[in-house]
Biopython code that builds the backbone (N, CA, C, O; Angstrom):
import numpy as np
from Bio.PDB.StructureBuilder import StructureBuilder

atoms = [
    (1, "MET", "N", (200.808, -109.557, 204.263)),
    (1, "MET", "CA", (199.581, -110.219, 204.708)),
    (1, "MET", "C", (198.346, -109.496, 204.107)),
    (1, "MET", "O", (197.324, -110.122, 203.830)),
    (2, "GLN", "N", (198.468, -108.181, 203.917)),
    (2, "GLN", "CA", (197.335, -107.426, 203.360)),
    (2, "GLN", "C", (197.008, -107.880, 201.978)),
    (2, "GLN", "O", (195.833, -107.972, 201.623)),
    (3, "GLY", "N", (198.026, -108.174, 201.163)),
    (3, "GLY", "CA", (197.789, -108.630, 199.782)),
    (3, "GLY", "C", (197.106, -109.980, 199.737)),
    (3, "GLY", "O", (196.269, -110.217, 198.866)),
    (4, "LEU", "N", (197.442, -110.867, 200.653)),
    (4, "LEU", "CA", (196.814, -112.157, 200.733)),
    (4, "LEU", "C", (195.342, -112.033, 201.097)),
    (4, "LEU", "O", (194.507, -112.763, 200.563)),
    (5, "ALA", "N", (195.018, -111.115, 202.001)),
    (5, "ALA", "CA", (193.627, -110.868, 202.377)),
    (5, "ALA", "C", (192.821, -110.370, 201.192)),
    (5, "ALA", "O", (191.652, -110.724, 201.040)),
    (6, "VAL", "N", (193.439, -109.550, 200.354)),
    (6, "VAL", "CA", (192.742, -109.063, 199.165)),
    (6, "VAL", "C", (192.482, -110.207, 198.190)),
    (6, "VAL", "O", (191.395, -110.293, 197.618)),
    (7, "LEU", "N", (193.464, -111.085, 197.994)),
    (7, "LEU", "CA", (193.227, -112.243, 197.143)),
    (7, "LEU", "C", (192.124, -113.137, 197.676)),
    (7, "LEU", "O", (191.298, -113.621, 196.902)),
    (8, "VAL", "N", (192.093, -113.364, 198.963)),
    (8, "VAL", "CA", (191.004, -114.130, 199.573)),
    (8, "VAL", "C", (189.666, -113.467, 199.351)),
    (8, "VAL", "O", (188.675, -114.143, 199.074)),
    (9, "ASP", "N", (189.622, -112.145, 199.470)),
    (9, "ASP", "CA", (188.368, -111.406, 199.248)),
    (9, "ASP", "C", (187.912, -111.607, 197.796)),
    (9, "ASP", "O", (186.718, -111.774, 197.545)),
    (10, "ILE", "N", (188.834, -111.594, 196.855)),
    (10, "ILE", "CA", (188.478, -111.785, 195.444)),
    (10, "ILE", "C", (187.950, -113.208, 195.238)),
    (10, "ILE", "O", (186.957, -113.385, 194.534)),
    (11, "VAL", "N", (188.572, -114.208, 195.821)),
    (11, "VAL", "CA", (188.096, -115.582, 195.693)),
    (11, "VAL", "C", (186.714, -115.711, 196.328)),
    (11, "VAL", "O", (185.848, -116.381, 195.765)),
    (12, "VAL", "N", (186.489, -115.104, 197.454)),
    (12, "VAL", "CA", (185.182, -115.148, 198.128)),
    (12, "VAL", "C", (184.136, -114.512, 197.230)),
    (12, "VAL", "O", (183.036, -115.046, 197.087)),
    (13, "MET", "N", (184.457, -113.402, 196.636)),
    (13, "MET", "CA", (183.470, -112.750, 195.757)),
    (13, "MET", "C", (183.152, -113.629, 194.532)),
    (13, "MET", "O", (181.992, -113.756, 194.138)),
    (14, "LEU", "N", (184.167, -114.218, 193.951)),
    (14, "LEU", "CA", (183.945, -115.082, 192.786)),
    (14, "LEU", "C", (183.134, -116.324, 193.152)),
    (14, "LEU", "O", (182.277, -116.746, 192.375)),
    (15, "THR", "N", (183.386, -116.910, 194.309)),
    (15, "THR", "CA", (182.581, -118.067, 194.729)),
    (15, "THR", "C", (181.127, -117.636, 195.005)),
    (15, "THR", "O", (180.198, -118.394, 194.725)),
    (16, "ASN", "N", (180.927, -116.428, 195.550)),
    (16, "ASN", "CA", (179.549, -115.955, 195.735)),
    (16, "ASN", "C", (178.824, -115.761, 194.424)),
    (16, "ASN", "O", (177.635, -116.060, 194.320)),
    (17, "VAL", "N", (179.529, -115.262, 193.420)),
    (17, "VAL", "CA", (178.914, -115.097, 192.099)),
    (17, "VAL", "C", (178.574, -116.452, 191.511)),
    (17, "VAL", "O", (177.503, -116.595, 190.922)),
    (18, "LEU", "N", (179.422, -117.443, 191.639)),
    (18, "LEU", "CA", (179.125, -118.768, 191.121)),
    (18, "LEU", "C", (177.905, -119.379, 191.824)),
    (18, "LEU", "O", (177.050, -119.996, 191.188)),
    (19, "VAL", "N", (177.843, -119.189, 193.174)),
    (19, "VAL", "CA", (176.676, -119.726, 193.900)),
    (19, "VAL", "C", (175.390, -119.017, 193.425)),
    (19, "VAL", "O", (174.356, -119.664, 193.260)),
    (20, "MET", "N", (175.452, -117.728, 193.211)),
    (20, "MET", "CA", (174.263, -117.028, 192.713)),
    (20, "MET", "C", (173.863, -117.530, 191.339)),
    (20, "MET", "O", (172.670, -117.695, 191.083)),
    (21, "LEU", "N", (174.808, -117.779, 190.445)),
    (21, "LEU", "CA", (174.508, -118.285, 189.130)),
    (21, "LEU", "C", (173.884, -119.673, 189.234)),
    (21, "LEU", "O", (172.956, -119.981, 188.487)),
    (22, "ILE", "N", (174.364, -120.505, 190.128)),
    (22, "ILE", "CA", (173.795, -121.828, 190.299)),
    (22, "ILE", "C", (172.320, -121.728, 190.783)),
    (22, "ILE", "O", (171.448, -122.451, 190.302)),
    (23, "ILE", "N", (172.078, -120.837, 191.721)),
    (23, "ILE", "CA", (170.703, -120.662, 192.222)),
    (23, "ILE", "C", (169.809, -120.129, 191.147)),
    (23, "ILE", "O", (168.674, -120.591, 191.032)),
    (24, "VAL", "N", (170.251, -119.178, 190.347)),
    (24, "VAL", "CA", (169.446, -118.634, 189.240)),
    (24, "VAL", "C", (169.148, -119.715, 188.218)),
    (24, "VAL", "O", (168.029, -119.797, 187.712)),
    (25, "GLN", "N", (170.140, -120.550, 187.906)),
    (25, "GLN", "CA", (169.946, -121.672, 186.999)),
    (25, "GLN", "C", (168.895, -122.638, 187.547)),
    (25, "GLN", "O", (168.039, -123.108, 186.797)),
    (26, "PHE", "N", (168.949, -122.930, 188.816)),
    (26, "PHE", "CA", (168.009, -123.842, 189.480)),
    (26, "PHE", "C", (166.581, -123.260, 189.397)),
    (26, "PHE", "O", (165.636, -123.957, 189.027)),
    (27, "VAL", "N", (166.452, -121.997, 189.742)),
    (27, "VAL", "CA", (165.122, -121.354, 189.749)),
    (27, "VAL", "C", (164.503, -121.324, 188.366)),
    (27, "VAL", "O", (163.332, -121.661, 188.191)),
    (28, "ILE", "N", (165.288, -120.923, 187.393)),
    (28, "ILE", "CA", (164.771, -120.868, 186.024)),
    (28, "ILE", "C", (164.383, -122.272, 185.542)),
    (28, "ILE", "O", (163.360, -122.446, 184.879)),
    (29, "GLY", "N", (165.206, -123.271, 185.881)),
    (29, "GLY", "CA", (164.909, -124.652, 185.517)),
    (29, "GLY", "C", (163.600, -125.093, 186.133)),
    (29, "GLY", "O", (162.821, -125.786, 185.479)),
    (30, "LEU", "N", (163.333, -124.712, 187.381)),
    (30, "LEU", "CA", (162.077, -125.079, 188.034)),
    (30, "LEU", "C", (160.887, -124.366, 187.365)),
    (30, "LEU", "O", (159.824, -124.954, 187.164)),
    (31, "LEU", "N", (161.096, -123.099, 187.031)),
    (31, "LEU", "CA", (160.017, -122.374, 186.335)),
    (31, "LEU", "C", (159.681, -123.020, 185.034)),
    (31, "LEU", "O", (158.507, -123.118, 184.677)),
    (32, "PHE", "N", (160.704, -123.481, 184.287)),
    (32, "PHE", "CA", (160.432, -124.203, 183.042)),
    (32, "PHE", "C", (159.760, -125.546, 183.299)),
    (32, "PHE", "O", (158.808, -125.917, 182.613)),
    (33, "ALA", "N", (160.259, -126.259, 184.280)),
    (33, "ALA", "CA", (159.769, -127.649, 184.529)),
    (33, "ALA", "C", (158.292, -127.637, 184.953)),
    (33, "ALA", "O", (157.539, -128.533, 184.571)),
    (34, "PHE", "N", (157.878, -126.655, 185.720)),
    (34, "PHE", "CA", (156.481, -126.635, 186.218)),
    (34, "PHE", "C", (155.597, -125.697, 185.389)),
    (34, "PHE", "O", (154.507, -125.317, 185.818)),
    (35, "ASN", "N", (156.083, -125.326, 184.191)),
    (35, "ASN", "CA", (155.324, -124.484, 183.259)),
    (35, "ASN", "C", (154.803, -123.204, 183.879)),
    (35, "ASN", "O", (153.730, -122.728, 183.512)),
    (36, "VAL", "N", (155.559, -122.637, 184.826)),
    (36, "VAL", "CA", (155.229, -121.301, 185.311)),
    (36, "VAL", "C", (155.607, -120.289, 184.242)),
    (36, "VAL", "O", (154.900, -119.306, 184.022)),
    (37, "VAL", "N", (156.717, -120.537, 183.591)),
    (37, "VAL", "CA", (157.135, -119.742, 182.469)),
    (37, "VAL", "C", (157.313, -120.661, 181.276)),
    (37, "VAL", "O", (157.882, -121.744, 181.412)),
    (38, "SER", "N", (156.857, -120.267, 180.163)),
    (38, "SER", "CA", (156.943, -121.105, 178.954)),
    (38, "SER", "C", (158.390, -121.251, 178.523)),
    (38, "SER", "O", (159.118, -120.261, 178.451)),
    (39, "PRO", "N", (158.817, -122.480, 178.233)),
    (39, "PRO", "CA", (160.185, -122.667, 177.752)),
    (39, "PRO", "C", (160.441, -121.948, 176.399)),
    (39, "PRO", "O", (161.588, -121.809, 175.974)),
    (40, "SER", "N", (159.399, -121.514, 175.762)),
    (40, "SER", "CA", (159.586, -120.764, 174.507)),
    (40, "SER", "C", (159.822, -119.279, 174.745)),
    (40, "SER", "O", (159.989, -118.521, 173.789)),
    (41, "ASN", "N", (159.839, -118.849, 176.019)),
    (41, "ASN", "CA", (160.185, -117.479, 176.379)),
    (41, "ASN", "C", (161.645, -117.265, 175.978)),
    (41, "ASN", "O", (162.566, -117.810, 176.586)),
    (42, "GLU", "N", (161.819, -116.471, 174.958)),
    (42, "GLU", "CA", (163.173, -116.349, 174.340)),
    (42, "GLU", "C", (164.202, -115.746, 175.296)),
    (42, "GLU", "O", (165.345, -116.203, 175.323)),
    (43, "PHE", "N", (163.822, -114.720, 176.088)),
    (43, "PHE", "CA", (164.756, -114.089, 176.987)),
    (43, "PHE", "C", (165.238, -115.044, 178.068)),
    (43, "PHE", "O", (166.441, -115.175, 178.290)),
    (44, "LEU", "N", (164.311, -115.708, 178.738)),
    (44, "LEU", "CA", (164.697, -116.646, 179.791)),
    (44, "LEU", "C", (165.445, -117.839, 179.252)),
    (44, "LEU", "O", (166.338, -118.368, 179.914)),
    (45, "ARG", "N", (165.085, -118.277, 178.034)),
    (45, "ARG", "CA", (165.785, -119.387, 177.404)),
    (45, "ARG", "C", (167.262, -118.997, 177.158)),
    (45, "ARG", "O", (168.166, -119.804, 177.376)),
    (46, "GLN", "N", (167.489, -117.769, 176.709)),
    (46, "GLN", "CA", (168.869, -117.329, 176.445)),
    (46, "GLN", "C", (169.655, -117.180, 177.744)),
    (46, "GLN", "O", (170.830, -117.544, 177.803)),
    (47, "VAL", "N", (169.009, -116.641, 178.795)),
    (47, "VAL", "CA", (169.688, -116.547, 180.085)),
    (47, "VAL", "C", (169.999, -117.930, 180.603)),
    (47, "VAL", "O", (171.112, -118.167, 181.073)),
    (48, "TYR", "N", (169.071, -118.839, 180.535)),
    (48, "TYR", "CA", (169.278, -120.200, 181.062)),
    (48, "TYR", "C", (170.403, -120.906, 180.268)),
    (48, "TYR", "O", (171.259, -121.565, 180.857)),
    (49, "ASP", "N", (170.392, -120.764, 178.942)),
    (49, "ASP", "CA", (171.415, -121.381, 178.119)),
    (49, "ASP", "C", (172.810, -120.784, 178.395)),
    (49, "ASP", "O", (173.813, -121.496, 178.429)),
    (50, "SER", "N", (172.836, -119.489, 178.586)),
    (50, "SER", "CA", (174.109, -118.813, 178.893)),
    (50, "SER", "C", (174.696, -119.292, 180.206)),
    (50, "SER", "O", (175.891, -119.571, 180.302)),
    (51, "ILE", "N", (173.828, -119.388, 181.239)),
    (51, "ILE", "CA", (174.301, -119.863, 182.525)),
    (51, "ILE", "C", (174.762, -121.321, 182.440)),
    (51, "ILE", "O", (175.758, -121.715, 183.047)),
    (52, "ASN", "N", (173.993, -122.121, 181.656)),
    (52, "ASN", "CA", (174.385, -123.523, 181.494)),
    (52, "ASN", "C", (175.762, -123.628, 180.819)),
    (52, "ASN", "O", (176.584, -124.463, 181.198)),
    (53, "ARG", "N", (175.999, -122.783, 179.826)),
    (53, "ARG", "CA", (177.311, -122.816, 179.137)),
    (53, "ARG", "C", (178.435, -122.394, 180.085)),
    (53, "ARG", "O", (179.549, -122.910, 179.999)),
    (54, "LEU", "N", (178.140, -121.454, 180.991)),
    (54, "LEU", "CA", (179.172, -121.047, 181.939)),
    (54, "LEU", "C", (179.471, -122.137, 183.006)),
    (54, "LEU", "O", (180.623, -122.364, 183.377)),
    (55, "LEU", "N", (178.416, -122.785, 183.473)),
    (55, "LEU", "CA", (178.546, -123.729, 184.579)),
    (55, "LEU", "C", (178.927, -125.163, 184.120)),
    (55, "LEU", "O", (179.503, -125.932, 184.890)),
    (56, "GLU", "N", (178.609, -125.494, 182.902)),
    (56, "GLU", "CA", (178.796, -126.900, 182.440)),
    (56, "GLU", "C", (180.235, -127.367, 182.602)),
    (56, "GLU", "O", (180.435, -128.493, 183.057)),
    (57, "PRO", "N", (181.266, -126.567, 182.255)),
    (57, "PRO", "CA", (182.638, -127.086, 182.447)),
    (57, "PRO", "C", (182.991, -127.343, 183.931)),
    (57, "PRO", "O", (183.876, -128.149, 184.216)),
    (58, "VAL", "N", (182.326, -126.686, 184.847)),
    (58, "VAL", "CA", (182.566, -126.910, 186.248)),
    (58, "VAL", "C", (181.754, -128.073, 186.770)),
    (58, "VAL", "O", (182.225, -128.833, 187.617)),
    (59, "LEU", "N", (180.548, -128.219, 186.276)),
    (59, "LEU", "CA", (179.636, -129.271, 186.785)),
    (59, "LEU", "C", (179.899, -130.642, 186.153)),
    (59, "LEU", "O", (179.645, -131.671, 186.778)),
    (60, "ARG", "N", (180.405, -130.657, 184.918)),
    (60, "ARG", "CA", (180.627, -131.933, 184.223)),
    (60, "ARG", "C", (181.548, -132.905, 184.990)),
    (60, "ARG", "O", (181.202, -134.080, 185.113)),
    (61, "PRO", "N", (182.699, -132.461, 185.506)),
    (61, "PRO", "CA", (183.555, -133.414, 186.225)),
    (61, "PRO", "C", (182.834, -133.940, 187.492)),
    (61, "PRO", "O", (183.015, -135.105, 187.844)),
    (62, "ILE", "N", (182.041, -133.128, 188.168)),
    (62, "ILE", "CA", (181.324, -133.569, 189.307)),
    (62, "ILE", "C", (180.277, -134.610, 188.905)),
    (62, "ILE", "O", (180.104, -135.607, 189.606)),
    (63, "ARG", "N", (179.591, -134.397, 187.809)),
    (63, "ARG", "CA", (178.604, -135.371, 187.314)),
    (63, "ARG", "C", (179.256, -136.676, 186.954)),
    (63, "ARG", "O", (178.677, -137.742, 187.164)),
    (64, "ASN", "N", (180.463, -136.609, 186.409)),
    (64, "ASN", "CA", (181.183, -137.867, 186.042)),
    (64, "ASN", "C", (181.559, -138.652, 187.274)),
    (64, "ASN", "O", (181.581, -139.882, 187.224)),
    (65, "ILE", "N", (181.852, -138.006, 188.360)),
    (65, "ILE", "CA", (182.292, -138.714, 189.597)),
    (65, "ILE", "C", (181.073, -139.291, 190.329)),
    (65, "ILE", "O", (181.108, -140.414, 190.832)),
    (66, "MET", "N", (179.995, -138.499, 190.377)),
    (66, "MET", "CA", (178.828, -138.897, 191.164)),
    (66, "MET", "C", (178.083, -140.052, 190.515)),
    (66, "MET", "O", (178.088, -140.200, 189.293)),
    (67, "PRO", "N", (177.439, -140.870, 191.348)),
    (67, "PRO", "CA", (176.608, -141.949, 190.757)),
    (67, "PRO", "C", (175.319, -141.341, 190.116)),
    (67, "PRO", "O", (174.873, -140.258, 190.495)),
    (68, "ASN", "N", (174.768, -142.052, 189.174)),
    (68, "ASN", "CA", (173.547, -141.573, 188.504)),
    (68, "ASN", "C", (172.365, -141.672, 189.467)),
    (68, "ASN", "O", (172.073, -142.742, 190.002)),
    (69, "THR", "N", (171.697, -140.553, 189.677)),
    (69, "THR", "CA", (170.559, -140.557, 190.641)),
    (69, "THR", "C", (169.225, -140.367, 189.906)),
    (69, "THR", "O", (168.219, -140.009, 190.517)),
    (70, "GLY", "N", (169.228, -140.605, 188.619)),
    (70, "GLY", "CA", (167.995, -140.474, 187.865)),
    (70, "GLY", "C", (167.744, -139.061, 187.428)),
    (70, "GLY", "O", (168.621, -138.413, 186.857)),
    (71, "ALA", "N", (166.544, -138.574, 187.694)),
    (71, "ALA", "CA", (166.126, -137.250, 187.212)),
    (71, "ALA", "C", (166.677, -136.123, 188.062)),
    (71, "ALA", "O", (166.657, -134.971, 187.628)),
    (72, "ILE", "N", (167.170, -136.416, 189.264)),
    (72, "ILE", "CA", (167.676, -135.379, 190.158)),
    (72, "ILE", "C", (169.185, -135.229, 189.994)),
    (72, "ILE", "O", (169.940, -136.197, 190.083)),
    (73, "ASP", "N", (169.590, -134.013, 189.756)),
    (73, "ASP", "CA", (171.010, -133.706, 189.563)),
    (73, "ASP", "C", (171.553, -133.009, 190.822)),
    (73, "ASP", "O", (171.207, -131.867, 191.125)),
    (74, "PHE", "N", (172.408, -133.736, 191.535)),
    (74, "PHE", "CA", (172.949, -133.175, 192.763)),
    (74, "PHE", "C", (174.286, -132.455, 192.580)),
    (74, "PHE", "O", (174.859, -131.959, 193.549)),
    (75, "SER", "N", (174.787, -132.394, 191.336)),
    (75, "SER", "CA", (176.060, -131.789, 191.135)),
    (75, "SER", "C", (176.082, -130.280, 191.532)),
    (75, "SER", "O", (177.088, -129.828, 192.080)),
    (76, "PRO", "N", (175.029, -129.507, 191.278)),
    (76, "PRO", "CA", (175.095, -128.086, 191.734)),
    (76, "PRO", "C", (175.199, -127.971, 193.276)),
    (76, "PRO", "O", (175.868, -127.075, 193.793)),
    (77, "LEU", "N", (174.533, -128.883, 193.990)),
    (77, "LEU", "CA", (174.599, -128.873, 195.461)),
    (77, "LEU", "C", (176.034, -129.198, 195.892)),
    (77, "LEU", "O", (176.582, -128.554, 196.787)),
    (78, "VAL", "N", (176.628, -130.193, 195.252)),
    (78, "VAL", "CA", (178.014, -130.575, 195.589)),
    (78, "VAL", "C", (178.973, -129.413, 195.274)),
    (78, "VAL", "O", (179.903, -129.155, 196.039)),
    (79, "LEU", "N", (178.756, -128.736, 194.186)),
    (79, "LEU", "CA", (179.585, -127.596, 193.847)),
    (79, "LEU", "C", (179.445, -126.466, 194.868)),
    (79, "LEU", "O", (180.441, -125.865, 195.271)),
    (80, "ILE", "N", (178.214, -126.177, 195.283)),
    (80, "ILE", "CA", (178.015, -125.141, 196.283)),
    (80, "ILE", "C", (178.680, -125.521, 197.598)),
    (80, "ILE", "O", (179.313, -124.684, 198.241)),
    (81, "LEU", "N", (178.540, -126.777, 197.997)),
    (81, "LEU", "CA", (179.202, -127.187, 199.249)),
    (81, "LEU", "C", (180.713, -127.086, 199.109)),
    (81, "LEU", "O", (181.381, -126.602, 200.023)),
    (82, "GLY", "N", (181.263, -127.529, 197.997)),
    (82, "GLY", "CA", (182.670, -127.418, 197.771)),
    (82, "GLY", "C", (183.178, -126.001, 197.779)),
    (82, "GLY", "O", (184.247, -125.722, 198.321)),
    (83, "LEU", "N", (182.408, -125.083, 197.171)),
    (83, "LEU", "CA", (182.833, -123.686, 197.165)),
    (83, "LEU", "C", (182.773, -123.074, 198.573)),
    (83, "LEU", "O", (183.623, -122.267, 198.949)),
    (84, "GLN", "N", (181.771, -123.469, 199.329)),
    (84, "GLN", "CA", (181.677, -122.950, 200.690)),
    (84, "GLN", "C", (182.810, -123.465, 201.570)),
    (84, "GLN", "O", (183.355, -122.729, 202.393)),
    (85, "ILE", "N", (183.160, -124.744, 201.387)),
    (85, "ILE", "CA", (184.272, -125.309, 202.120)),
    (85, "ILE", "C", (185.595, -124.602, 201.766)),
    (85, "ILE", "O", (186.402, -124.266, 202.633)),
    (86, "LEU", "N", (185.776, -124.393, 200.441)),
    (86, "LEU", "CA", (186.990, -123.665, 199.987)),
    (86, "LEU", "C", (187.042, -122.270, 200.607)),
    (86, "LEU", "O", (188.105, -121.831, 201.047)),
    (87, "THR", "N", (185.939, -121.588, 200.645)),
    (87, "THR", "CA", (185.891, -120.244, 201.192)),
    (87, "THR", "C", (186.230, -120.268, 202.668)),
    (87, "THR", "O", (187.042, -119.461, 203.122)),
    (88, "ARG", "N", (185.644, -121.153, 203.415)),
    (88, "ARG", "CA", (185.906, -121.244, 204.849)),
    (88, "ARG", "C", (187.381, -121.591, 205.155)),
    (88, "ARG", "O", (187.984, -121.031, 206.071)),
    (89, "VAL", "N", (187.946, -122.530, 204.364)),
    (89, "VAL", "CA", (189.330, -122.873, 204.561)),
    (89, "VAL", "C", (190.260, -121.678, 204.275)),
    (89, "VAL", "O", (191.175, -121.394, 205.047)),
    (90, "LEU", "N", (190.012, -120.998, 203.174)),
    (90, "LEU", "CA", (190.833, -119.843, 202.846)),
    (90, "LEU", "C", (190.753, -118.745, 203.904)),
    (90, "LEU", "O", (191.750, -118.126, 204.275)),
    (91, "ILE", "N", (189.537, -118.533, 204.369)),
    (91, "ILE", "CA", (189.367, -117.497, 205.398)),
    (91, "ILE", "C", (190.064, -117.943, 206.693)),
    (91, "ILE", "O", (190.702, -117.133, 207.365)),
    (92, "GLY", "N", (189.942, -119.206, 207.033)),
    (92, "GLY", "CA", (190.568, -119.713, 208.241)),
    (92, "GLY", "C", (192.113, -119.669, 208.158)),
    (92, "GLY", "O", (192.778, -119.360, 209.147)),
    (93, "LEU", "N", (192.664, -119.974, 206.999)),
    (93, "LEU", "CA", (194.129, -119.945, 206.854)),
    (93, "LEU", "C", (194.687, -118.581, 206.896)),
    (93, "LEU", "O", (195.777, -118.376, 207.432)),
    (94, "THR", "N", (193.966, -117.605, 206.338)),
    (94, "THR", "CA", (194.534, -116.273, 206.263)),
    (94, "THR", "C", (194.040, -115.376, 207.375)),
    (94, "THR", "O", (194.631, -114.322, 207.607)),
    (95, "GLY", "N", (192.987, -115.747, 208.071)),
    (95, "GLY", "CA", (192.411, -114.910, 209.104)),
    (95, "GLY", "C", (191.896, -113.632, 208.523)),
    (95, "GLY", "O", (191.995, -112.584, 209.162)),
    (96, "ALA", "N", (191.341, -113.678, 207.318)),
    (96, "ALA", "CA", (190.919, -112.484, 206.608)),
    (96, "ALA", "C", (189.726, -111.796, 207.259)),
    (96, "ALA", "O", (189.564, -110.585, 207.106)),
    (97, "TYR", "N", (188.880, -112.541, 207.986)),
    (97, "TYR", "CA", (187.715, -111.937, 208.579)),
    (97, "TYR", "C", (187.743, -112.062, 210.074)),
    (97, "TYR", "O", (186.823, -111.600, 210.750)),
]
sb = StructureBuilder()
sb.init_structure("model")
sb.init_model(0)
sb.init_chain("A")
sb.init_seg("    ")
for serial, (resi, resn, name, xyz) in enumerate(atoms, 1):
    if name == "N":
        sb.init_residue(resn, " ", resi, " ")
    sb.init_atom(name, np.array(xyz, "f"), 0.0, 1.0, " ", f" {name:<3s}", serial, name[0])
structure = sb.get_structure()
């Protein structure tokens, strides 16, 4: 049972990292959209593009399933909710916490 708790801890940590990356992507996107930071800022552009490349394979299937909502992309929110549900279910099944 100890080994299973360790695996659940690893999954929880990985989901937390994914959620943080989604939030960072969202914040940088807002900074670009409202011209708080210039989109020509090379460092932030590279960070934003790198995060997009990491998250796109995970978000694309969600975008394909969801209806088109125009300019607002709800797929990161759906992914965060799904990751939180997965985390809660794993913790509940194993009694890790």
